[in-house]
Backbone as CSV, one residue per row, in Angstrom:
resi,resn,N_x,N_y,N_z,CA_x,CA_y,CA_z,C_x,C_y,C_z
1,UNK,-0.607,47.337,28.156,0.683,46.995,27.496,1.071,46.077,27.653
2,UNK,1.129,44.753,28.847,1.879,43.956,28.767,1.100,43.253,28.006
3,UNK,-0.026,43.006,27.612,-0.420,41.949,26.441,0.239,42.238,25.321
4,UNK,0.063,43.208,24.614,1.063,43.769,24.001,2.247,43.244,23.366
5,UNK,2.906,43.198,24.481,4.742,42.755,24.681,4.429,41.243,24.068
6,UNK,3.573,40.562,25.324,3.052,39.100,25.041,2.695,38.820,23.327
7,UNK,1.780,39.611,22.970,1.571,39.080,21.297,2.827,39.245,20.779
8,UNK,3.288,40.512,20.903,4.188,40.358,19.766,6.005,39.379,20.117
9,UNK,5.720,39.343,21.450,6.955,38.093,21.530,6.631,37.128,21.273
10,UNK,5.196,36.341,21.492,4.647,35.096,20.928,4.838,35.213,19.125
11,UNK,4.604,36.649,18.580,4.453,36.545,16.752,6.138,36.265,16.311
12,UNK,7.076,37.073,17.371,8.386,36.706,17.103,8.934,35.588,16.954
13,UNK,8.338,35.155,17.988,8.928,33.227,18.337,8.738,32.930,17.098
14,UNK,7.170,32.656,17.009,5.906,31.550,15.717,6.918,32.151,14.284
15,UNK,7.290,33.955,14.533,8.064,33.738,13.103,9.916,33.372,12.750
16,UNK,10.190,32.858,13.871,11.598,32.080,13.953,11.278,30.952,14.150
17,UNK,10.303,30.420,14.233,9.957,28.634,14.525,9.757,28.732,12.615
18,UNK,8.699,28.817,12.309,8.295,29.172,10.663,9.349,29.318,9.710
19,UNK,10.749,30.194,10.393,11.444,29.876,9.355,12.971,29.830,9.323
20,UNK,12.717,28.437,10.391,13.876,28.098,10.667,13.831,26.724,9.170
21,UNK,15.202,26.400,8.338,14.717,25.300,7.587,15.120,24.316,7.601
22,UNK,14.458,23.432,7.107,14.374,21.779,7.213,15.321,21.297,7.365
23,UNK,16.392,20.113,7.977,17.613,20.113,8.230,17.921,19.286,7.316
24,UNK,16.556,18.653,6.748,16.865,17.406,5.243,16.378,17.768,4.235
25,UNK,17.255,17.989,3.074,16.586,18.093,1.962,15.631,17.804,1.347
26,UNK,14.647,17.949,0.491,13.287,17.331,0.239,13.664,16.166,-0.316
27,UNK,14.366,16.196,-1.371,14.819,15.263,-2.131,15.187,13.553,-1.402
28,UNK,15.939,14.070,0.135,16.626,13.309,0.427,15.525,12.424,1.278
29,UNK,14.521,13.809,1.615,13.615,13.137,2.507,12.546,12.195,1.877
30,UNK,12.129,12.633,0.309,11.356,11.754,-0.209,11.782,10.751,-0.166
31,UNK,12.944,10.055,-0.574,13.887,8.954,-0.927,13.840,8.333,0.249
32,UNK,13.494,8.537,1.214,13.475,7.598,2.562,12.246,6.787,2.720
33,UNK,12.045,5.707,4.160,11.377,5.229,4.613,11.488,5.092,6.063
34,UNK,10.731,5.486,7.138,10.789,5.423,8.389,10.356,3.616,8.551
35,UNK,11.575,3.033,9.442,11.912,1.669,9.895,11.503,1.947,11.736
36,UNK,11.548,2.812,11.988,10.790,2.597,13.611,11.522,3.974,14.285
37,UNK,11.671,3.822,15.405,11.495,5.355,16.540,11.955,4.448,17.616
38,UNK,13.118,5.219,17.965,14.268,4.975,19.308,13.790,5.955,20.156
39,UNK,13.477,5.529,21.534,13.521,6.504,22.647,14.297,7.141,23.348
40,UNK,15.160,7.848,24.239,16.139,8.142,25.040,15.395,9.176,26.212
41,UNK,15.430,8.229,27.513,15.074,9.724,28.115,16.569,10.298,28.917
42,UNK,16.624,11.650,28.148,17.391,12.262,28.787,17.104,13.621,29.906
43,UNK,15.770,13.438,30.250,14.918,14.175,31.384,16.153,14.461,32.711
44,UNK,16.601,15.653,32.773,17.290,15.825,33.842,16.989,15.818,35.527
45,UNK,15.906,15.960,35.543,15.272,15.532,37.158,14.595,14.129,36.832
46,UNK,14.541,13.075,36.099,14.278,12.080,36.143,14.425,11.083,37.240
47,UNK,15.442,11.140,37.547,15.710,10.265,38.849,15.276,10.896,40.238
48,UNK,15.048,12.123,40.460,14.083,12.514,41.216,12.626,12.164,41.689
49,UNK,12.068,12.256,40.372,11.211,12.014,40.527,10.218,10.420,40.030
50,UNK,11.075,9.469,40.746,10.834,8.107,40.445,9.369,7.537,41.534
51,UNK,10.168,8.691,42.559,8.595,8.114,43.627,7.873,9.093,43.230
52,UNK,7.700,9.964,42.580,6.156,9.934,41.881,5.269,9.622,41.109
53,UNK,4.788,8.957,41.934,3.526,7.851,40.576,3.063,8.048,39.664
54,UNK,2.440,9.277,39.679,2.220,10.106,38.857,2.662,10.354,37.494
55,UNK,4.069,11.174,37.341,4.836,11.616,36.858,5.401,9.751,36.125
56,UNK,5.847,9.111,36.885,6.760,7.600,36.880,5.373,6.823,35.815
57,UNK,4.025,6.660,36.121,3.454,5.727,35.179,3.423,6.994,33.848
58,UNK,2.851,8.251,34.356,2.630,9.069,32.922,4.387,8.841,31.689
59,UNK,5.255,8.883,32.442,6.590,8.525,31.574,6.443,7.174,30.815
60,UNK,6.092,6.214,31.324,6.675,4.889,31.001,5.038,4.862,29.979
61,UNK,3.784,5.036,30.148,2.669,5.731,29.085,3.184,6.321,28.158
62,UNK,3.856,7.404,28.641,3.830,8.245,26.946,4.972,7.490,26.423
63,UNK,6.457,7.080,26.849,7.346,6.056,26.042,6.902,4.965,25.218
64,UNK,5.694,4.548,25.636,5.469,3.221,24.247,4.475,3.975,23.705
65,UNK,3.387,4.915,24.061,2.546,5.421,23.247,3.428,6.201,22.230
66,UNK,3.970,6.911,22.517,5.124,7.918,21.691,5.872,7.253,20.406
67,UNK,6.320,6.119,21.067,6.786,5.250,19.990,6.077,5.254,19.045
68,UNK,5.129,4.062,19.554,3.835,4.160,18.410,3.384,4.753,17.557
69,UNK,2.768,5.743,18.109,2.125,7.265,17.097,3.324,7.925,16.317
70,UNK,4.489,7.698,16.657,5.084,8.583,15.303,5.383,7.121,14.593
71,UNK,5.756,5.887,14.937,5.580,4.740,13.834,4.430,4.441,12.910
72,UNK,3.510,4.848,13.455,2.282,4.227,12.756,1.924,5.645,11.990
73,UNK,2.524,7.349,12.353,2.465,8.241,11.676,3.198,8.079,10.455
74,UNK,4.257,7.419,10.865,5.367,7.434,9.654,5.813,5.975,8.350
75,UNK,4.710,5.333,8.672,4.335,3.896,8.411,4.475,3.774,6.736
76,UNK,3.912,4.824,6.163,3.565,4.451,4.319,4.322,5.892,3.963
77,UNK,4.781,7.069,4.933,5.547,8.185,4.430,6.136,9.018,4.860
78,UNK,6.886,9.149,4.337,7.795,8.775,2.729,7.785,7.635,2.621
79,UNK,7.761,7.059,0.862,7.790,5.656,0.813,8.912,5.453,0.225
80,UNK,9.973,5.887,0.022,11.412,6.351,-0.925,12.013,4.897,-0.896
81,UNK,13.411,4.735,-0.874,13.807,3.181,-0.670,14.942,3.067,0.598
82,UNK,15.535,4.163,1.094,16.506,4.811,1.619,15.763,4.603,3.317
83,UNK,16.006,3.339,3.939,15.569,2.965,5.458,16.292,4.524,6.423
84,UNK,15.877,4.855,7.032,16.110,5.656,8.329,15.047,5.307,9.502
85,UNK,15.460,5.813,10.304,15.004,5.615,11.931,14.880,7.027,12.525
86,UNK,14.009,6.773,13.566,13.994,8.179,14.196,14.955,8.017,15.552
87,UNK,15.381,8.896,16.075,16.286,8.452,17.204,15.728,10.000,18.654
88,UNK,14.772,9.666,18.861,13.821,10.631,19.903,14.556,10.518,21.268
89,UNK,15.385,11.809,21.664,16.028,12.492,22.861,15.443,13.028,23.645
90,UNK,14.353,12.338,24.280,13.765,13.329,25.178,14.284,14.256,26.587
91,UNK,13.833,15.205,26.458,15.114,15.834,26.769,14.180,16.645,27.955
92,UNK,13.043,17.023,27.661,12.078,17.769,28.597,10.687,16.832,28.850
93,UNK,10.225,16.543,30.232,8.940,16.467,30.408,8.379,16.763,31.486
94,UNK,6.993,17.385,31.509,6.557,17.699,32.418,4.734,17.545,32.670
95,UNK,4.499,16.676,34.164,2.962,16.389,34.072,2.231,16.960,35.331
96,UNK,1.749,17.138,35.282,0.521,17.495,36.345,-0.681,17.153,36.658
97,UNK,-1.496,17.172,37.705,-2.801,16.713,37.822,-3.755,17.746,37.087
98,UNK,-4.852,17.565,37.092,-5.964,18.586,36.514,-6.624,19.496,37.518
99,UNK,-6.262,19.294,39.101,-6.313,20.124,39.682,-5.183,21.298,39.756
100,UNK,-3.557,20.528,39.951,-2.638,21.775,39.389,-3.026,22.177,38.250
101,UNK,-3.179,21.537,37.050,-3.372,22.825,36.132,-4.702,23.411,35.803
102,UNK,-5.357,23.042,36.485,-6.496,23.887,36.021,-6.419,25.165,37.026
103,UNK,-6.470,25.393,38.500,-5.773,26.316,39.041,-5.061,26.997,39.198
104,UNK,-4.155,26.380,39.381,-2.837,27.189,39.079,-2.159,27.894,38.320
105,UNK,-2.494,26.624,37.455,-1.716,26.441,35.916,-0.523,25.484,35.840
106,UNK,-0.512,25.126,34.176,0.353,24.084,34.016,-0.023,23.572,32.983
107,UNK,0.885,22.754,32.449,0.603,22.044,30.992,1.462,20.450,31.307
108,UNK,0.899,19.691,30.509,1.640,18.393,30.338,2.260,18.445,29.479
109,UNK,3.765,18.383,29.466,4.046,18.544,28.047,5.474,17.533,27.846
110,UNK,6.034,17.773,26.495,6.952,16.422,26.906,7.990,16.913,25.332
111,UNK,9.371,17.521,25.582,9.963,17.955,24.631,11.217,17.115,24.286
112,UNK,11.615,17.128,23.003,12.750,15.964,22.285,13.656,16.612,20.897
113,UNK,14.594,16.363,20.640,15.121,16.098,19.511,14.653,15.226,19.173
114,UNK,14.654,14.999,17.903,14.489,14.422,16.666,15.973,13.819,15.604
115,UNK,16.853,13.003,15.912,17.313,12.779,15.155,17.005,11.665,13.881
116,UNK,17.435,12.016,12.549,16.597,11.163,11.533,18.428,10.714,11.307
117,UNK,17.913,9.342,11.160,19.298,8.446,10.981,19.328,7.248,9.945
118,UNK,20.241,7.306,8.964,20.401,6.167,8.088,20.871,4.883,8.346
119,UNK,20.880,3.987,7.596,20.988,2.632,7.739,22.712,2.377,8.145
120,UNK,23.437,3.330,7.716,24.901,3.301,8.170,25.262,4.108,9.302
121,UNK,24.170,4.436,10.708,24.172,5.561,11.489,24.804,6.518,11.131
122,UNK,24.725,7.408,9.852,24.870,8.571,9.750,23.419,9.146,10.187
123,UNK,23.807,10.367,10.734,22.631,11.808,10.867,22.329,12.176,9.883
124,UNK,21.256,12.324,9.386,20.402,13.093,8.183,20.746,14.590,8.453
125,UNK,19.596,14.731,9.926,19.255,15.735,10.557,18.613,15.462,11.800
126,UNK,18.633,16.581,12.360,18.045,16.950,13.774,16.687,18.009,13.655
127,UNK,15.903,17.302,14.287,15.049,18.229,14.604,14.527,19.005,15.758
128,UNK,14.890,19.813,16.394,15.397,20.452,17.585,13.816,20.606,18.539
129,UNK,13.686,20.381,19.573,12.787,21.031,20.908,11.412,20.709,19.758
130,UNK,11.032,19.714,18.998,9.660,18.831,19.091,8.704,18.779,20.055
131,UNK,7.600,19.248,19.672,7.103,19.171,21.438,5.321,18.968,21.072
132,UNK,5.156,17.988,22.239,3.722,17.581,22.572,2.815,18.019,23.619
133,UNK,2.339,18.939,24.171,1.304,19.132,24.893,0.220,18.905,25.342
134,UNK,-0.532,19.187,26.251,-1.902,18.672,26.748,-2.162,19.759,27.921
135,UNK,-2.380,21.389,27.716,-2.723,22.313,27.929,-4.268,22.380,29.308
136,UNK,-4.024,22.369,30.321,-5.332,23.019,31.208,-5.237,24.302,31.581
137,UNK,-6.473,24.868,31.685,-6.545,25.818,32.608,-8.080,27.350,32.630
138,UNK,-9.088,26.001,32.816,-10.291,26.747,32.522,-10.792,26.462,34.544
139,UNK,-9.833,26.540,35.398,-10.482,26.930,36.386,-10.846,26.009,37.486
140,UNK,-11.506,25.668,38.345,-12.530,24.774,38.756,-13.321,23.999,38.426
141,UNK,-13.988,24.336,37.548,-14.844,23.701,36.439,-13.818,22.841,35.705
142,UNK,-12.819,23.300,35.076,-12.078,22.856,34.053,-11.671,21.400,35.123
143,UNK,-11.137,21.649,36.050,-10.702,20.507,36.966,-11.584,19.653,37.238
144,UNK,-13.203,19.671,37.239,-13.986,19.087,37.744,-14.309,18.406,36.588
145,UNK,-14.244,19.206,35.303,-14.875,18.424,33.890,-13.848,17.098,33.774
146,UNK,-12.293,17.677,33.971,-11.323,16.691,33.735,-11.909,15.617,34.458
147,UNK,-11.967,15.694,35.849,-11.625,14.556,36.496,-13.344,13.512,35.939
148,UNK,-14.114,14.275,35.925,-15.103,13.615,35.084,-15.394,12.971,33.627
149,UNK,-14.119,13.721,32.782,-14.416,12.537,31.321,-12.854,11.983,31.697
150,UNK,-12.034,12.210,32.208,-10.699,11.763,32.107,-9.988,11.902,30.567
151,UNK,-9.303,13.170,30.135,-9.230,12.795,28.981,-7.915,12.187,29.089
152,UNK,-7.195,11.503,27.816,-6.112,11.158,27.384,-5.064,11.550,26.973
153,UNK,-4.361,12.224,28.798,-3.132,12.958,28.550,-2.499,12.317,27.848
154,UNK,-1.870,11.257,27.905,-0.541,10.710,26.909,-1.084,10.627,25.473
155,UNK,-2.244,10.616,25.700,-2.592,10.345,24.088,-2.640,11.879,23.277
156,UNK,-2.982,12.628,24.116,-2.975,13.992,23.348,-1.509,14.792,23.188
157,UNK,-0.445,14.044,24.434,0.333,14.892,24.195,1.121,14.269,22.958
158,UNK,1.044,12.661,22.678,1.510,11.722,21.755,1.168,12.220,20.186
159,UNK,-0.367,12.638,20.133,-0.373,13.040,18.962,0.016,14.599,18.547
160,UNK,0.067,15.318,19.403,0.246,16.307,19.643,2.171,16.754,18.842
161,UNK,2.594,15.939,19.598,3.710,15.915,19.243,4.366,15.370,17.971
162,UNK,3.243,14.240,17.512,3.739,13.530,16.065,3.404,15.195,15.005
163,UNK,2.029,15.417,15.427,1.712,16.622,14.290,3.105,17.412,14.314
164,UNK,3.452,18.081,15.541,4.869,18.618,15.182,5.795,18.069,14.554
165,UNK,5.981,17.152,14.777,7.003,16.015,14.239,6.886,16.101,12.412
166,UNK,5.552,16.120,12.273,4.916,15.326,10.955,5.584,17.122,10.428
167,UNK,5.171,18.071,10.658,4.912,19.611,10.125,6.418,19.975,10.332
168,UNK,7.241,19.698,10.594,8.754,19.720,10.473,9.366,19.175,9.114
169,UNK,8.910,17.964,9.431,9.567,17.034,8.587,9.279,17.273,6.835
170,UNK,7.898,17.769,6.979,7.142,18.240,5.988,7.516,19.344,5.075
171,UNK,8.357,20.347,5.622,8.382,21.668,5.498,9.632,21.628,4.739
172,UNK,9.257,22.348,3.787,10.319,22.957,2.610,11.481,23.326,2.921
């Protein structure tokens, strides 16, 4: 019974996400080109986490790589004549180690609101809750495997984020 409820809840959530209209009209999007991405760290618990080396190192790495990933993805597309930039306001960030993620459960995740800003500083539209993640959950074997192969968690999160932003940007 609870599985059916969870499946129904997930289906309703995905339907709601899929039906959200693009905040920027197609002709406006196709007439732009992306000049860069600026990141703002608005995470509520950021000050409390500065002593957590895993969190701080992951945050700094994520900021550098997320900006580069977004700029690379949008470097040539769209190819219009109006310059725009992305202002990526990071709202939530979660970082767990392999043992915690696999044994207890958890994921490495970044969630941000992305504003598209024209050359005059006008906000053309906002993509809310753009998400990048790396999930764990294979028990002790998963923890051992992750320790052995050392997956690029920040790279996976950055690529996942860019894929979500691209999907939303291109949506009709």
